[in-house]
C-alpha positions in Angstrom: 115.7 106.1 114.2 119.0 104.2 113.3 122.0 104.9 115.0 124.9 105.6 112.8 128.6 105.0 112.8 131.1 107.0 111.1 134.9 108.3 112.5 133.4 109.5 115.7 132.7 107.3 118.7 130.1 106.3 121.0 127.7 109.6 120.1 124.5 108.0 121.3 123.0 106.4 124.5 120.4 103.7 125.2 117.7 106.1 124.5 119.1 107.2 120.9 120.1 110.5 121.7 123.5 111.8 121.3 126.2 111.8 123.9 127.9 115.6 124.0 131.2 114.1 122.3 132.2 114.1 118.4 131.1 116.5 115.6 127.3 116.5 115.6 126.3 116.9 118.9 123.5 119.5 119.8 125.0 122.0 122.0 121.2 124.4 122.6 119.0 123.0 124.8 115.9 124.9 123.4 114.7 127.6 120.9 112.1 129.7 120.0 110.1 126.9 118.9 109.9 125.2 122.3 111.6 121.8 121.0 113.9 120.5 123.4 117.4 119.3 121.8 118.3 116.9 123.7 115.4 115.0 122.7 115.8 116.1 119.0 117.1 112.8 117.9 114.3 111.1 119.6 111.9 113.4 117.7 113.3 112.5 114.2 111.9 108.7 114.7 108.3 110.9 114.5 109.4 113.1 111.6 107.0 110.7 109.4 104.0 112.0 110.8 104.7 115.0 113.1 108.0 117.0 113.1 109.5 118.7 109.9 113.7 119.5 110.8 115.9 121.6 109.0 119.5 122.8 110.0 120.3 126.8 110.7 124.1 127.3 110.9 124.5 123.9 112.4 121.2 123.8 114.9 118.5 122.2 114.7 115.0 123.8 113.9 111.5 121.8 113.8 108.0 122.8 112.9 104.9 120.7 113.0 103.8 118.9 109.6 100.5 120.5 110.3 101.9 123.8 109.5 102.3 122.6 105.6 98.9 123.3 105.0 98.7 127.1 106.1 102.0 128.5 104.1 102.2 132.0 103.6 102.2 133.7 100.2 106.4 134.0 100.6 106.4 130.3 101.8 104.6 129.1 99.0 107.0 130.5 96.9 109.5 128.5 98.4 110.8 125.1 96.9 109.2 122.0 98.2 110.7 119.1 96.5 111.0 115.5 97.1 113.6 112.6 97.3 112.9 109.2 96.4 115.6 106.2 96.1 116.2 102.6 95.6 113.2 101.3 93.9 115.2 98.2 92.9 112.5 97.7 89.9 112.7 94.0 89.3 113.8 92.8 92.7 111.2 90.0 93.8 112.8 88.0 97.1 111.1 87.6 99.9 112.0 90.6 101.4 109.6 92.4 99.1 108.1 90.3 96.1 106.1 93.6 94.7 108.4 96.3 94.5 106.6 98.0 92.0 103.6 98.3 93.9 105.4 100.0 96.7 106.9 102.4 94.3 103.5 103.2 93.4 102.1 103.7 96.9 105.3 106.2 97.4 104.1 108.4 94.7 100.5 108.3 95.7 102.0 109.1 99.3 103.8 112.0 97.4 100.5 113.1 95.2 98.9 113.1 98.6 101.1 115.7 100.2 99.4 119.3 100.9 101.9 120.9 98.6 102.9 119.6 95.5 106.4 119.6 94.9 108.0 121.9 92.7 110.6 118.6 91.7 111.6 114.8 92.3 115.5 113.7 93.3 115.8 110.0 92.5 119.1 109.3 94.4 119.9 106.1 92.3 119.2 102.0 91.9 116.1 102.9 89.9 116.3 99.5 88.9 117.6 96.0 90.0 119.5 95.0 86.9 119.0 97.4 84.8 117.0 95.7 82.3 115.1 97.9 79.3 112.0 96.8 81.0 112.8 96.9 84.6 113.6 101.0 83.5 110.8 101.0 81.5 108.7 99.6 84.4 110.1 102.5 87.0 108.9 105.3 84.2 105.6 104.4 83.7 105.5 104.6 87.5 107.2 107.6 87.9 105.6 109.4 85.1 102.5 109.6 87.6 104.3 111.8 90.3 102.6 115.5 90.5 105.7 117.5 89.9 107.1 119.2 87.3 109.9 117.3 86.8 112.4 114.2 87.9 116.1 114.4 88.1 118.3 111.1 88.7 121.4 110.1 89.6 122.4 106.0 88.7 123.0 103.6 91.7 125.6 100.4 91.3 122.1 98.6 89.9 121.6 100.8 87.3 125.0 100.7 85.5 125.6 96.9 86.4 125.3 95.3 83.3 126.5 98.0 80.5 128.8 100.3 82.7 125.7 103.1 82.8 124.7 102.9 78.7 121.3 102.2 79.1 121.0 104.8 82.2 122.4 107.7 80.1 120.3 106.6 76.8 117.2 107.1 79.5 118.4 109.9 81.7 121.9 111.5 80.3 120.2 114.0 78.1 122.3 117.6 79.1 124.7 115.7 81.9 128.4 115.2 82.0 130.3 112.0 81.9 129.2 109.7 83.4 126.0 111.3 84.2 126.4 114.1 86.8 124.8 117.4 86.5 124.1 120.2 87.9 120.8 123.1 88.0 119.2 126.0 89.4 115.8 126.4 90.9 114.3 129.4 93.0 117.9 130.6 94.1 118.4 127.0 95.1 121.8 125.4 93.4 121.2 121.7 92.8 124.4 119.2 92.1 124.1 115.6 91.0 126.9 113.5 91.6 127.5 110.1 90.4 129.5 107.8 92.8 128.8 104.2 91.2 131.3 103.6 88.4 135.0 102.3 87.7 134.9 101.0 91.5 138.3 99.4 93.0 138.8 96.2 94.5 138.1 96.9 98.3 137.1 100.6 97.9 134.3 102.6 98.9 132.1 104.7 96.3 134.3 107.0 94.0 134.1 110.1 92.2 136.8 110.2 90.4 139.3 113.2 89.5 137.3 114.3 85.7 133.6 114.9 88.5 135.6 116.5 91.1 137.4 118.9 88.2 133.8 119.2 87.0 132.2 120.2 90.5 134.8 122.5 90.8 134.0 124.5 87.7 131.1 124.4 88.6 130.7 126.2 91.6 133.3 128.5 90.9 130.7 131.2 90.0 128.5 131.0 92.5 128.0 133.5 95.9 128.8 132.1 99.0 125.4 132.8 100.1 123.6 130.4 97.7 121.9 127.3 99.2 123.6 124.5 97.4 122.0 120.8 97.6 124.1 117.7 96.5 122.5 114.4 95.7 124.0 111.3 95.0 123.6 107.6 95.3 126.3 106.3 97.9 126.8 108.3 101.0 129.2 111.2 101.2 130.4 110.6 104.4 131.6 107.6 105.8 128.8 105.7 107.5 130.5 102.2 107.8 133.0 101.6 106.1 133.2 97.8 106.9 130.1 97.4 104.7 131.7 100.1 101.7 128.9 102.8 102.6 130.7 105.7 102.1 132.7 107.3 99.4 136.7 107.6 98.5 137.2 111.0 97.3 134.3 112.7 98.8 136.8 115.0 101.0 137.9 116.6 97.8 134.3 117.3 96.5 133.0 118.3 100.0 136.2 120.6 100.2 135.0 122.4 97.2 132.2 123.5 99.2 132.9 124.3 102.6 133.0 128.1 101.5 129.1 127.9 101.1 126.8 128.5 104.1 124.2 125.9 103.7 125.4 122.8 102.2 122.5 119.6 101.9 123.7 116.7 100.9 120.9 113.9 99.9 122.2 110.4 99.5 120.4 106.6 99.3 122.1 103.4 98.6 122.0 102.5 102.6 117.9 102.3 102.7 117.6 103.8 105.9 117.6 107.1 107.7 120.9 108.2 109.0 122.1 112.2 109.8 125.1 114.0 110.3 126.3 117.6 110.4 129.5 118.8 110.0 129.6 122.4 110.0 127.7 124.5 107.4 126.9 120.6 105.5 124.1 118.6 106.8 124.1 115.1 105.2 121.1 112.6 105.1 120.1 109.5 103.4 117.0 108.0 102.4 115.1 105.4 102.8 114.3 102.9 100.0 111.1 101.9 98.8 111.8 98.5 97.9 113.5 97.3 101.2 115.1 97.7 103.8 118.7 97.0 104.9 120.0 96.4 108.9 121.4 98.5 110.9 124.8 99.2 110.0 126.9 96.3 112.9 123.5 94.0 113.7 124.2 92.0 110.9 127.1 90.0 109.2 126.5 92.1 105.9 124.3 94.5 104.2 121.6 93.4 101.9 118.0 93.0 101.8 116.2 92.4 105.2 113.1 90.4 105.5 110.6 91.7 107.9 106.8 90.8 108.6 104.6 91.9 106.3 102.4 94.2 108.2 106.1 96.0 109.2 107.4 96.5 105.8 105.8 99.9 105.3 107.5 101.3 108.2 110.7 100.8 107.0 110.8 101.8 103.6 109.4 105.6 102.9 109.9 108.9 101.0 111.7 112.4 102.2 110.6 115.6 101.7 112.4 119.0 101.9 111.4 122.9 101.8 113.6 125.4 100.9 112.1 129.2 102.1 113.8 132.0 100.5 115.3 134.3 103.0 116.2 131.2 105.4 119.8 129.4 105.8 117.5 126.4 106.8 116.3 123.3 104.1 113.5 121.9 106.0 113.5 117.9 105.8 110.9 115.3 106.8 111.2 111.7 106.1 107.7 109.8 105.9 107.2 105.9 106.0 104.9 104.3 103.9 102.9 103.1 106.8 102.5 106.7 108.2 103.6 105.8 111.5 107.2 105.8 112.8 110.4 104.6 111.1 111.1 100.7 112.8 114.7 100.0 112.0 115.9 99.0 114.7 113.4 96.7 116.4 113.2 95.1 112.2 116.9 95.1 112.4 117.0 93.1 115.2 114.4 90.7 114.9 115.6 89.9 111.3 118.8 88.9 112.4 117.6 86.5 115.2 115.2 85.3 112.3 118.0 84.9 110.2 120.5 83.0 112.5 117.5 80.3 113.0 117.1 79.8 109.2 120.8 79.9 108.4 121.7 76.5 106.5 125.4 76.0 106.0 127.0 76.6 102.5 127.3 73.0 100.7 130.2 73.4 97.6 131.7 71.2 95.3 135.3 71.2 94.4 136.7 74.3 93.1 133.6 75.9 93.8 133.6 79.3 95.3 130.2 80.2 97.4 129.1 84.1 97.6 126.6 84.1 100.5 126.5 87.2 102.9 128.2 89.6 101.0 131.6 87.4 101.2 133.3 84.7 99.1 133.8 81.0 100.9 136.2 80.1 100.8 138.0 83.3 100.6 141.3 81.5 99.0 141.2 78.6 97.2 144.0 76.8 95.7 143.3 74.6 91.7 145.7 73.3 89.4 146.3 75.5 86.2 143.5 75.2 84.0 141.2 73.7 86.3 137.6 75.8 86.2 136.9 77.5 89.2 132.8 77.9 89.9 131.5 80.9 91.6 127.8 80.1 92.6 125.8 83.0 94.2 123.4 82.5 97.2 122.8 85.8 98.1 119.6 87.7 97.5 121.6 90.6 95.6 123.8 90.3 92.1 126.9 90.0 92.3 129.6 90.5 89.4 133.2 88.9 89.5 136.1 91.2 87.8 139.9 89.9 88.2 142.2 92.2 89.4 145.1 91.0 86.9 142.3 90.2 84.3 143.2 86.6 84.2 139.4 86.1 83.0 137.0 88.0 81.9 134.3 89.8 83.8 131.5 87.3 84.7 127.9 88.7 83.8 125.8 89.8 86.5 124.9 87.2 88.9 121.5 87.0 90.4 120.2 84.6 92.7 121.9 80.8 92.2 123.4 81.7 89.0 127.2 80.4 88.0 130.5 81.8 86.6 132.6 79.7 85.3 136.4 80.8 84.5 140.1 78.7 84.4 142.8 80.3 84.9 146.2 78.5 83.2 149.3 80.4 84.4 150.6 79.8 88.2 150.4 82.5 90.4 148.2 84.4 92.8 145.6 86.0 91.5 143.4 88.7 93.2 139.5 89.0 92.5 136.6 91.0 93.7 132.8 92.0 93.1 132.7 94.8 91.2 129.3 96.0 92.5 130.5 95.9 96.3 133.9 96.3 96.4 134.8 95.5 99.9 134.1 92.0 98.6 137.4 90.5 97.5 138.7 87.1 97.2 142.1 85.2 96.0 142.7 82.0 93.7 145.9 80.3 94.5 146.9 78.6 90.5 149.7 75.9 90.9 151.4 74.0 88.3 
């Protein structure tokens, strides 16, 4: 299991167990299921093959995956649902040249579960560039799921080219605003939030005042005993702000959920398993079905992480969640496509060592700005008024250049090796950023 970082410090020891500090350390050493709580997070590394976990009043409870085929009648009436995330259909770089095949394998694993899920949640980045053919491919694969219904929220890649118009055309029926919505199923209230629109320079994901006001209205009528499941693309807790892994106004939304006894928040975006518990709220981020990203702080930037072909399926997967009426716990199990333990830390370390040896220097012409490792080089460029400035994308992911002062029109989505040219005729200092990854910022100084 990947270590995570947030506003608490140094909660993990060298073995991946929690230190007794911070807001989510484990206070109970044992329970009636015989699980040693001090080893709980270590057990989570084997969640894909051996252990299901849940949270009851902030205390982890576990039971063997092998129990799933032997559910009681009451348990069979429970909700059992699956989370799929970050399919990135259309991606074809070295990290995974056939993301359609790995999404299909995820569907196969879902269909092979001993209990068919009542529903599936897709937590965004269905596509790589929001192209119609990418959405169509995802549709064709996901329609093979043996479930009653699939619910979606968009990722930033799904809204990149048209601010979400194509996404809403396909998945927006019955939703509000940019695609947020809610529904009830077997006593659980589900809320799909959208935090990938109207991103600001230097910011994180954002919900916006309109959506937060809608959320307040949506949950007002609910009893405090109603279990609530929230799903969105970007994490609703600050995983790693240096990489933009968080949501600026998430606390406003979470404050509306404090009165509920059981709240589970499911996210994607970071392509790896991370958990956190704050009071009655359990946060969980899922693996991607397309490619892994590095563990926070182990690389100069986020982005697709190339691993050995034989290791790829140990860092891709799905999440299964079960709710049994009468219990406050939601049981969550992460399953890799390989069926083996998630291997993020080892894969991240090896990938970064390989990247250092393979890295080439960025060669740029005059007035060119290179995009590499989720940064602009040079970060500050001086040019004469009217001179063309050229951005060259050398990353494995797309970027979209936007001027803060509207000094030039936004670029199209720039995939690998794509270029964008703009000229500014009035002297001054102008800021710009990537609207897909708003932590990426740069400046152009225009002289007379």
